[in-house]
C-alpha positions in Angstrom: -23.4 34.3 66.6 -23.6 37.3 64.8 -27.1 38.5 63.4 -25.5 40.0 60.2 -24.1 36.6 59.2 -27.1 35.6 58.3 -28.9 38.0 56.4 -27.5 37.5 53.0 -29.0 34.3 52.8 -32.2 34.9 54.7 -32.9 38.4 52.5 -31.8 36.7 49.2 -34.3 33.8 49.9 -36.9 35.5 51.1 -37.1 38.2 47.8 -36.2 35.7 45.2 -38.2 32.5 46.2 -40.5 33.0 48.4 -41.9 36.6 47.5 -43.1 37.3 51.7 -43.6 40.9 51.4 -46.5 40.6 49.6 -48.5 38.1 51.0 -47.6 38.2 54.9 -50.0 40.4 57.2 -53.5 38.1 55.3 -52.1 34.5 54.3 -53.9 35.3 50.7 -52.8 32.3 49.3 -50.9 33.5 46.6 -47.6 32.3 45.4 -47.7 29.1 47.2 -45.7 25.9 46.5 -46.9 22.9 44.2 -47.9 20.5 47.4 -45.8 18.3 48.6 -47.3 14.9 49.3 -48.3 14.9 53.4 -51.7 13.4 53.7 -51.9 15.2 57.0 -50.4 17.5 59.6 -50.6 17.3 63.7 -49.4 19.9 65.4 -48.0 20.4 69.1 -47.2 23.6 70.8 -48.3 26.4 73.0 -50.0 29.7 72.4 -47.3 30.5 69.2 -49.8 28.2 67.3 -52.4 26.9 69.8 -55.4 27.6 67.4 -58.5 27.3 69.4 -58.0 24.6 72.3 -58.1 26.7 75.1 -61.2 28.9 74.3 -63.7 26.4 76.9 -60.9 25.8 79.1 -60.9 27.5 83.0 -57.6 29.4 82.1 -56.4 33.2 81.5 -54.3 31.5 78.3 -57.1 32.5 75.9 -57.0 34.8 72.8 -61.0 34.0 71.4 -61.9 37.7 71.3 -61.0 41.0 69.1 -58.7 42.1 68.3 -57.1 38.5 68.1 -57.4 37.4 64.1 -58.7 41.0 62.8 -56.3 39.5 60.0 -58.0 36.1 60.0 -61.0 34.9 57.5 -63.1 33.5 60.9 -62.0 36.2 62.8 -60.7 35.4 66.7 -60.4 32.1 67.1 -57.7 31.4 70.2 -55.4 31.6 68.0 -52.4 34.8 69.6 -52.0 36.3 66.5 -54.0 38.4 64.0 -53.6 36.6 61.3 -51.5 33.1 60.6 -49.5 30.9 62.9 -46.8 29.5 61.6 -48.7 26.2 61.4 -51.3 28.0 59.7 -49.1 29.1 56.9 -47.0 25.2 56.6 -50.4 23.2 56.0 -51.3 25.8 52.9 -47.6 25.0 51.7 -48.2 21.7 52.0 -51.5 21.9 50.0 -53.5 20.9 53.1 -56.5 22.9 55.2 -55.6 24.4 58.5 -56.0 21.7 60.7 -58.3 22.0 63.2 -58.1 21.9 66.9 -58.2 19.0 68.6 -60.9 20.6 71.0 -63.4 21.3 68.0 -62.4 18.2 65.9 -65.2 15.4 66.7 -65.5 12.9 64.5 -62.8 10.9 61.8 -63.2 12.4 59.0 -62.1 15.5 60.2 -58.4 14.6 62.3 -57.7 12.8 58.8 -55.6 15.6 57.6 -54.5 16.5 60.5 -55.3 17.8 63.8 -53.8 20.7 66.2 -53.3 19.9 69.6 -51.4 22.8 71.4 -52.6 24.4 74.1 -51.7 27.8 75.7 -49.3 28.0 78.5 -48.0 24.4 78.0 -45.0 23.4 78.2 -42.4 20.1 78.3 -42.7 20.3 81.7 -46.5 19.6 83.3 -46.5 22.3 85.5 -45.0 24.6 83.6 -47.2 27.6 82.7 -49.4 27.4 86.2 -49.9 31.1 86.4 -52.5 30.7 83.9 -54.4 27.8 85.5 -55.6 26.4 82.4 -53.8 24.6 80.2 -52.8 21.2 78.5 -49.6 20.5 78.7 -47.3 18.7 76.6 -48.1 15.8 77.8 -51.5 15.3 77.6 -51.3 16.7 73.9 -49.7 13.4 73.0 -52.0 11.4 75.1 -54.6 13.3 72.7 -52.8 12.4 69.9 -52.9 8.9 70.9 -56.9 8.9 70.9 -56.9 10.4 67.3 -55.1 7.5 66.7 -56.7 4.8 67.9 -60.2 6.1 66.5 -57.9 6.9 62.9 -57.1 2.9 63.1 -60.2 1.8 64.2 -61.9 3.2 60.9 -59.8 2.9 58.5 -57.8 -0.6 59.9 -53.8 -0.7 61.2 -52.1 -0.9 58.3 -53.8 1.7 56.0 -53.7 4.1 59.5 -49.9 3.6 59.8 -49.7 4.1 56.6 -51.0 7.5 56.8 -48.9 8.8 59.9 -45.8 7.5 58.1 -46.3 10.2 55.5 -47.6 12.6 57.6 -45.8 15.2 59.5 -46.0 16.1 63.0 -45.0 19.4 64.4 -43.2 20.4 67.7 -42.8 23.0 69.1 -42.6 23.4 72.9 -40.0 25.1 75.1 -41.0 28.7 75.6 -42.9 28.7 78.6 -40.3 25.7 80.3 -38.5 29.5 80.6 -41.1 32.5 80.5 -43.7 30.7 82.7 -41.1 28.6 84.8 -38.5 28.8 84.8 -38.5 32.8 85.2 -40.9 33.2 87.5 -40.5 33.7 91.1 -43.0 32.1 92.2 -41.2 29.0 91.2 -38.4 27.4 93.2 -36.9 26.3 89.4 -33.6 28.4 88.7 -33.1 28.0 92.8 -33.0 24.1 91.9 -31.3 24.2 88.3 -28.5 25.5 87.0 -29.6 26.8 83.0 -27.8 24.1 82.3 -29.1 21.2 84.3 -32.4 23.0 83.2 -32.1 22.5 80.1 -30.6 18.9 79.8 -33.9 18.3 82.1 -35.8 19.4 79.2 -34.0 17.8 76.6 -35.0 14.1 78.4 -38.2 14.8 78.5 -38.4 15.8 75.1 -36.9 12.6 74.1 -39.2 10.1 75.7 -42.3 12.4 74.5 -41.0 12.0 70.8 -40.7 8.0 71.3 -44.0 8.1 72.6 -45.5 10.5 69.6 -43.4 7.8 67.5 -44.6 4.5 68.8 -48.1 6.4 68.3 -46.9 6.4 64.6 -44.7 9.4 63.8 -42.6 9.0 61.4 -41.3 12.4 60.2 -40.9 15.6 62.5 -40.4 18.9 62.8 -39.2 20.3 65.9 -38.6 24.3 66.2 -36.2 25.4 68.8 -37.6 27.9 71.4 -37.4 31.0 69.9 -35.4 34.5 70.5 -37.2 36.5 74.0 -35.3 37.8 75.2 -36.2 41.3 72.8 -40.6 40.2 73.4 -42.3 43.2 74.1 -43.1 41.8 78.3 -39.5 41.2 78.4 -38.5 45.3 76.8 -41.0 46.6 80.2 -39.4 44.9 82.6 -36.8 47.5 81.3 -37.0 50.9 82.6 -34.8 51.7 79.0 -36.5 49.2 77.2 -33.3 47.3 76.9 -33.3 43.6 75.5 -32.2 41.0 77.8 -29.1 38.8 76.8 -29.7 37.2 80.0 -33.0 35.7 78.9 -31.4 34.9 75.4 -28.6 33.3 77.2 -30.9 30.6 79.3 -32.3 28.6 76.2 -28.6 28.5 74.2 -28.4 25.6 75.8 -32.0 23.7 75.2 -32.0 24.6 71.4 -28.1 22.9 71.1 -29.5 19.9 73.3 -32.6 19.7 71.1 -30.1 19.8 67.5 -28.3 17.2 69.2 -31.0 15.1 70.2 -32.0 15.1 66.9 -29.0 13.9 65.2 -28.4 11.5 67.5 -32.3 9.9 66.7 -31.7 10.8 63.4 -28.0 8.7 63.1 -30.0 5.8 65.4 -32.5 5.3 63.2 -30.7 5.1 59.7 -28.0 2.7 61.1 -27.9 -0.9 61.9 -27.1 -1.1 65.3 -31.1 -0.8 66.8 -32.0 2.1 69.2 -33.3 5.3 68.6 -36.6 5.5 66.2 -35.8 3.1 63.3 -37.2 5.4 60.2 -37.6 8.0 61.6 -37.0 11.5 59.8 -36.3 14.5 62.4 -35.5 17.9 61.3 -34.8 21.2 63.9 -36.1 24.2 62.7 -33.7 27.5 64.1 -36.6 29.5 65.0 -33.9 31.7 67.6 -31.7 31.7 64.2 -34.7 33.4 62.1 -35.6 35.3 64.2 -32.2 37.1 65.8 -32.1 37.8 61.8 -35.2 39.6 61.4 -34.3 42.1 64.5 -31.3 42.1 63.4 -31.6 44.1 60.5 -35.8 44.5 59.4 -35.8 46.5 57.3 -34.7 43.9 55.3 -37.4 41.4 56.3 -40.0 44.8 56.0 -40.5 46.0 59.8 -40.4 49.2 60.8 -41.0 48.7 64.4 -39.1 46.5 66.9 -39.5 47.4 70.3 -43.6 47.5 70.5 -46.3 45.3 70.8 -49.2 46.3 68.0 -51.8 45.9 70.9 -51.0 46.0 74.7 -50.5 48.9 77.1 -47.9 50.6 78.7 -43.9 50.6 77.9 -43.2 48.8 74.7 -46.9 47.7 74.9 -45.6 44.9 76.9 -46.6 45.4 80.5 -50.2 44.3 79.7 -50.7 41.9 77.0 -53.9 43.0 74.5 -57.0 43.0 76.1 -60.7 42.1 74.9 -61.4 45.1 72.2 -58.3 48.0 72.2 -58.3 48.6 69.2 -54.0 47.6 67.1 -52.3 49.1 65.5 -52.6 50.3 62.2 -49.5 48.7 60.1 -49.9 45.4 61.9 -47.3 44.2 58.2 -44.6 46.7 59.5 -44.1 45.3 63.0 -42.4 42.7 64.5 -44.0 41.4 67.8 -48.1 41.9 67.6 -49.1 41.6 71.4 -46.3 41.2 75.0 -45.6 38.0 73.4 -46.0 36.6 70.3 -45.2 37.7 66.7 -47.6 39.5 63.6 -48.5 37.6 61.3 -46.0 38.9 59.3 -43.2 37.0 61.1 -45.1 33.7 61.5 -45.2 33.6 57.9 -41.7 34.3 56.9 -40.8 31.7 59.5 -42.4 29.1 57.8 -41.8 29.7 54.3 -37.7 29.4 55.5 -38.6 25.6 57.1 -41.0 24.9 54.1 -38.5 26.3 51.2 -35.2 26.6 53.9 -31.8 25.6 53.4 -29.3 23.7 56.3 -28.7 27.5 58.4 -32.0 27.7 59.2 -33.7 23.8 58.9 -31.3 21.4 59.6 -30.7 18.3 57.9 -33.8 18.8 55.4 -36.2 21.6 55.1 -40.1 21.1 55.2 -41.1 20.0 51.7 -38.1 17.9 51.4 -39.5 15.6 54.4 -43.1 15.9 53.3 -41.3 14.3 49.9 -39.7 11.6 51.0 
């Protein structure tokens, strides 16, 4: 896959339709599309989209301190970013408020427009991210969603709750920690037990069962993100004295992404057929984070970036040997950086990805984009 092949359509889409540069760093709300008729957004994932669920856990994976949130209106909240995450921007594009973390949602009224269950260090597999101690794996996030649905059903009645969920968007972004904090960790034996393809197959089987659980709890409209390109994140760059990207790391996740795309295609085909099986009435769309990220790294200037080889906040080689610590001074020109810290992109990148997810064509989100999914 050549990154250059992606640049013209993505660049034209960004410049002509999204006006990313004007609002990238702060998520200002300028130039929003007309709200789509999705009543709620429910979020499942890891630190890329966690909004504070790890704050009160006994966990090493926390971001509830400055300078995290330096460009976010409420300051540090537990978001592993300087500002907006992908799902923050998606919520605004859908005409919804920023959805609260599950840990802070204390009433049914607070969750009727969505809830964020994501947890830093979480994985598709329960044991992924164990080096960080406390985290909420995907299976537990699903249990929390099931509890939310029980509360909504008790408050609204079964018919109204089912209608709400049938029109809501469920965003699933899992898998990064199954590689970075499991398969690639020397204290895990996963790599000795599974080849890359075998591990990708294991993850896809587990993900299929997890999506089925979300469906059985009421979900019908799914956005499932693939694992993004991780071979050039600062923590990986820092492992090379020359600061080189790791093609090996990127190649590891490609079989998983291919499996996810095939899984969703199969579920969509079964849902629309008359032969039974699958997830009847469901619509699932695949967000190709890997493709978008490789396009940005392939020609950063086309997307408004000038610094691609170090984190805005971090210590050591490439700002990636030690990630952003409390009260560190981050870089000044954050909107020009692709990476915020050793592992996570800046708000500017998150907003680009979210806007492409919302407006983009089938080269980045397939078979339909989020706006189309919400309008079904």
